C-alpha positions as CSV (number, residue, x, y, z in Angstrom):
1,X,8.1,-17.5,8.1
2,X,8.2,-18.1,4.2
3,X,11.4,-17.1,2.4
4,X,9.5,-14.5,0.3
5,X,8.0,-13.0,3.5
6,X,11.4,-12.8,5.2
7,X,12.7,-10.9,2.2
8,X,9.8,-8.3,2.7
9,X,10.7,-8.0,6.4
10,X,14.4,-7.4,5.5
11,X,13.3,-4.9,3.0
12,X,11.5,-2.8,5.7
13,X,14.6,-3.3,8.1
14,X,16.5,-0.1,7.2
15,X,20.2,0.5,7.5
16,X,20.9,3.5,9.8
17,X,23.2,6.1,8.2
18,X,23.5,8.3,11.4
19,X,21.8,11.6,12.3
20,X,18.3,10.3,11.8
21,X,19.1,9.1,8.2
22,X,18.4,5.6,7.0
23,X,18.7,3.7,3.7
24,X,16.4,1.1,2.3
25,X,16.8,-1.3,-0.6
26,X,14.2,-1.4,-3.4
27,X,12.4,-4.3,-5.0
28,X,11.2,-4.5,-8.6
29,X,7.5,-5.8,-8.7
30,X,7.2,-5.2,-12.5
31,X,6.0,-1.7,-12.4
32,X,7.6,1.2,-14.3
33,X,8.4,2.8,-11.0
34,X,9.1,1.7,-7.5
35,X,5.9,0.3,-5.6
36,X,4.6,3.2,-3.6
37,X,3.6,0.9,-0.7
38,X,7.3,0.1,-0.3
39,X,8.2,3.8,0.2
40,X,5.2,4.1,2.6
41,X,6.3,1.1,4.6
42,X,10.0,2.1,4.7
43,X,9.2,5.7,5.6
44,X,7.1,4.6,8.4
45,X,9.7,2.4,9.8
46,X,12.4,5.3,9.5
47,X,10.1,7.5,11.5
48,X,9.5,4.8,14.0
49,X,13.1,4.3,14.5
50,X,13.3,7.8,16.1
51,X,10.5,7.3,18.6
52,X,10.4,5.2,21.8
53,X,7.4,3.9,23.6
54,X,4.8,5.2,21.2
55,X,3.0,3.7,18.2
56,X,2.1,5.4,14.9
57,X,-1.6,6.3,14.7
58,X,-1.5,8.2,11.4
59,X,0.7,8.8,8.2
60,X,0.1,11.4,5.6
61,X,2.3,11.4,2.5
62,X,2.7,12.8,-0.9
63,X,4.4,11.0,-3.8
64,X,6.4,13.6,-5.5
65,X,8.4,11.7,-8.2
66,X,8.5,8.1,-9.5
67,X,11.3,6.2,-7.7
68,X,13.5,3.7,-9.5
69,X,13.3,0.1,-8.4
70,X,16.9,-0.6,-9.1
71,X,18.3,2.0,-6.7
72,X,18.2,2.3,-3.0
73,X,16.2,5.1,-1.2
74,X,17.6,7.5,1.5
75,X,15.2,8.4,4.2
76,X,15.6,11.6,6.3
77,X,13.6,11.9,9.6
78,X,13.0,15.4,11.0
79,X,11.9,15.5,14.7
80,X,9.0,18.0,14.5
81,X,7.6,17.7,18.0
82,X,7.8,15.5,21.1
83,X,4.7,16.3,23.3
84,X,3.3,14.9,26.4
85,X,1.0,12.4,24.5
86,X,1.9,12.7,20.8
87,X,5.1,12.8,18.8
88,X,5.3,14.1,15.2
89,X,7.9,13.3,12.6
90,X,8.5,14.4,9.0
91,X,10.0,11.9,6.6
92,X,11.6,12.8,3.3
93,X,12.6,9.9,0.8
94,X,15.2,10.7,-1.7
95,X,16.8,9.1,-4.8
96,X,19.7,10.7,-6.6
97,X,19.3,13.6,-4.1
98,X,15.7,14.4,-5.3
99,X,12.8,14.0,-3.2
100,X,10.4,11.1,-4.3
101,X,8.1,11.2,-1.2
102,X,7.5,13.6,1.7
103,X,5.2,12.6,4.7
104,X,4.3,13.1,8.3
105,X,3.7,10.5,11.0
106,X,2.1,10.9,14.4
107,X,2.7,8.7,17.3
108,X,0.7,8.5,20.4
109,X,1.0,6.9,23.9
110,X,-1.5,4.1,24.7
111,X,-4.8,5.8,25.9
112,X,-8.2,4.5,26.8
113,X,-11.2,6.5,25.6
114,X,-14.5,6.6,24.0
115,X,-15.0,3.8,21.4
116,X,-17.2,3.0,18.4
117,X,-16.8,1.8,14.9
118,X,-18.6,1.1,11.7
119,X,-19.8,-2.5,11.5
120,X,-17.7,-4.9,9.3
121,X,-19.6,-5.2,5.8
122,X,-20.8,-8.6,4.6
123,X,-18.1,-10.4,2.5
124,X,-17.4,-14.0,1.5
125,X,-15.1,-15.9,3.8
126,X,-11.4,-15.9,2.7
127,X,-11.3,-19.7,2.3
128,X,-13.9,-19.7,-0.4
129,X,-11.8,-17.4,-2.7
130,X,-8.9,-17.8,-4.9
131,X,-5.6,-15.7,-4.5
132,X,-4.4,-13.2,-6.9
133,X,-1.4,-15.3,-7.5
134,X,-3.7,-18.2,-8.6
135,X,-5.4,-15.9,-11.1
136,X,-2.0,-14.6,-12.3
137,X,-0.9,-18.3,-13.0
138,X,-4.3,-18.9,-14.9
139,X,-3.6,-15.8,-17.0
140,X,0.1,-16.6,-17.5
141,X,0.2,-17.2,-21.1
142,X,-1.6,-14.0,-21.8
143,X,0.7,-11.7,-19.7
144,X,3.4,-9.8,-21.8
145,X,6.6,-12.0,-21.7
146,X,8.8,-9.2,-20.1
147,X,6.3,-9.1,-17.2
148,X,5.4,-12.8,-17.0
149,X,8.0,-13.9,-14.2
150,X,7.4,-10.9,-11.9
151,X,3.6,-11.1,-12.1
152,X,3.4,-14.8,-11.5
153,X,6.1,-15.2,-8.8
154,X,5.2,-16.2,-5.3
155,X,4.2,-13.1,-3.2
156,X,4.8,-12.4,0.6
157,X,1.3,-10.8,0.9
158,X,-1.5,-13.3,-0.1
159,X,-4.4,-11.3,-1.5
160,X,-7.8,-12.9,-2.3
161,X,-10.2,-10.7,-4.2
162,X,-13.8,-11.0,-3.7
163,X,-14.8,-10.1,-7.3
164,X,-11.6,-10.2,-9.3
165,X,-11.4,-8.2,-12.5
166,X,-9.2,-9.5,-15.4
167,X,-6.5,-6.8,-15.8
168,X,-6.1,-7.7,-19.5
169,X,-9.8,-7.6,-20.3
170,X,-11.5,-5.3,-17.9
171,X,-15.2,-4.5,-17.8
172,X,-17.0,-1.7,-16.1
173,X,-18.0,-2.5,-12.6
174,X,-19.3,-0.3,-9.5
175,X,-16.6,1.7,-7.7
176,X,-16.3,-0.8,-4.8
177,X,-13.9,-3.5,-4.0
178,X,-13.2,-6.1,-1.3
179,X,-10.3,-8.3,-0.7
180,X,-8.8,-10.5,2.1
181,X,-5.2,-10.2,2.6
182,X,-2.3,-11.6,5.1
183,X,1.3,-12.0,5.2
184,X,2.4,-15.5,4.5
185,X,4.0,-17.2,7.5
186,X,4.1,-16.3,11.2
187,X,5.6,-12.9,12.0
188,X,7.3,-11.8,15.2
189,X,5.1,-10.0,17.9
190,X,6.2,-6.5,16.8
191,X,3.5,-4.0,16.4
192,X,5.7,-1.5,14.6
193,X,6.5,-4.1,12.0
194,X,2.9,-5.2,11.5
195,X,1.9,-1.5,11.0
196,X,4.6,-1.0,8.5
197,X,3.6,-4.2,6.7
198,X,0.0,-2.9,6.6
199,X,1.2,0.5,5.2
200,X,3.0,-1.5,2.5
201,X,0.1,-3.7,1.6
202,X,-2.6,-0.8,1.8
203,X,-1.4,0.5,-1.7
204,X,-2.3,-2.7,-3.5
205,X,-5.5,-2.3,-5.3
206,X,-6.9,0.8,-3.7
207,X,-6.4,3.2,-6.8
208,X,-7.8,0.5,-9.1
209,X,-11.2,1.0,-7.3
210,X,-11.4,4.3,-9.1
211,X,-11.0,2.8,-12.5
212,X,-13.6,0.0,-12.0
213,X,-16.6,2.1,-13.5
214,X,-14.4,3.0,-16.5
215,X,-13.5,-0.6,-17.5
216,X,-9.6,0.1,-17.4
217,X,-6.8,-1.1,-15.3
218,X,-3.1,0.0,-14.8
219,X,-2.5,-2.4,-17.7
220,X,-4.8,-1.0,-20.1
221,X,-3.3,0.5,-23.2
222,X,-2.9,4.4,-23.1
223,X,-3.6,4.5,-19.2
224,X,-1.1,6.4,-17.0
225,X,-1.6,5.4,-13.4
226,X,0.2,6.7,-10.4
227,X,-0.5,7.4,-6.6
228,X,-0.4,11.1,-5.8
229,X,-0.9,10.8,-2.0
230,X,-1.8,8.3,0.6
231,X,-3.1,8.5,4.2
232,X,-3.5,5.7,6.7
233,X,-4.9,5.8,10.2
234,X,-4.2,3.1,12.8
235,X,-7.3,2.6,15.1
236,X,-6.2,-0.5,17.0
237,X,-3.5,-3.1,17.1
238,X,-3.4,-5.7,14.3
239,X,-1.6,-8.8,13.0
240,X,-0.6,-9.1,9.5
241,X,-0.1,-12.7,9.7
242,X,-3.9,-13.2,10.3
243,X,-6.5,-12.5,7.5
244,X,-7.8,-8.9,7.2
245,X,-10.5,-7.7,5.1
246,X,-10.0,-4.5,2.9
247,X,-13.3,-2.9,2.1
248,X,-12.7,-0.1,-0.6
249,X,-14.7,2.5,-2.4
250,X,-14.2,5.3,-4.8
251,X,-16.7,8.2,-4.3
252,X,-15.4,10.2,-7.2
253,X,-13.0,10.6,-10.1
254,X,-12.5,13.8,-12.1
255,X,-9.8,15.9,-13.6
256,X,-7.6,12.8,-14.4
257,X,-7.6,11.9,-10.6
258,X,-9.4,9.1,-8.8
259,X,-10.2,9.4,-5.0
260,X,-10.5,6.2,-3.0
261,X,-11.1,5.1,0.5
262,X,-10.7,1.9,2.5
263,X,-11.5,0.3,5.9
264,X,-9.6,-2.7,7.1
265,X,-11.1,-5.2,9.6
266,X,-9.7,-8.3,11.3
267,X,-11.6,-11.5,11.3
268,X,-13.6,-10.7,14.4
269,X,-15.0,-7.7,12.7
270,X,-12.8,-5.1,14.6
271,X,-11.8,-2.0,12.4
272,X,-8.1,-1.9,12.7
273,X,-7.2,0.8,10.2
274,X,-8.5,3.2,7.6
275,X,-7.0,4.6,4.3
276,X,-7.5,7.3,1.7
277,X,-5.7,7.9,-1.5
278,X,-5.9,10.1,-4.5
279,X,-4.1,9.0,-7.8
280,X,-3.5,9.8,-11.3
281,X,-5.7,7.9,-13.8
282,X,-5.0,9.8,-17.0
283,X,-6.0,8.5,-20.3
284,X,-3.4,9.6,-22.8
285,X,-4.8,11.3,-25.9
286,X,-4.5,9.2,-29.0
287,X,-1.9,10.6,-31.5
288,X,-3.4,12.5,-34.5
289,X,-3.6,10.6,-37.8
290,X,-2.4,12.2,-41.0
291,X,-5.3,13.6,-43.0
């Protein structure tokens, strides 16, 4: 396991505080607020620490306030239900005593049943594509100096976009996106960890799909971009240290919000997870000029 990947695994390894409370450290990825995927992954891990013998099959979360990347996050887990087949947990993430995320996680016993899935869409092979890290290094001289080191440092999750957009000079595109991704280095055989890492990674690039048709990105001047909610469904077991295809689209944007969806496939074409997200994509009004 690479050092950067080990640090991410440690980030998800929460400290128990007793009475179904946990604490997680934060990382600064260069965004104004803590990365939403971090809170999703840690929240899922917190809920999983209170369940035995069952795996999470769905997570639904609302982002309530922007978190600070320079402060730890406290997670409270509430035991909603322990049923014959399903377990439900509520998770509340706080900083400075204020809620920044609330969500619910459902767990299920292993169960055989009827199966079908959408076929994996066509996509170029991952080994024909460059990584986002490579593109960041190519654009290094154009990235604002205060963000340069964070945006060009080595990353634990390698992402290879199929049709990359220059975040500094975006052009309008159709509201679809594909990328291959994986964690760098071999991971332990722990399905909870793999699903928490997938929750973490699923927030990368998803909301950007709703901005494609408008020729803007989160780095565009005058744009305010933030996740409002996030849902993920785990359909089948998965491995984050093997390549996964993230196929995304955005059916609609309106009212300053963008709606996005994603399906995640392994290399064998098996659909392992699906996501939905709505986010703020607000274009700030230009200040009035003196007449």
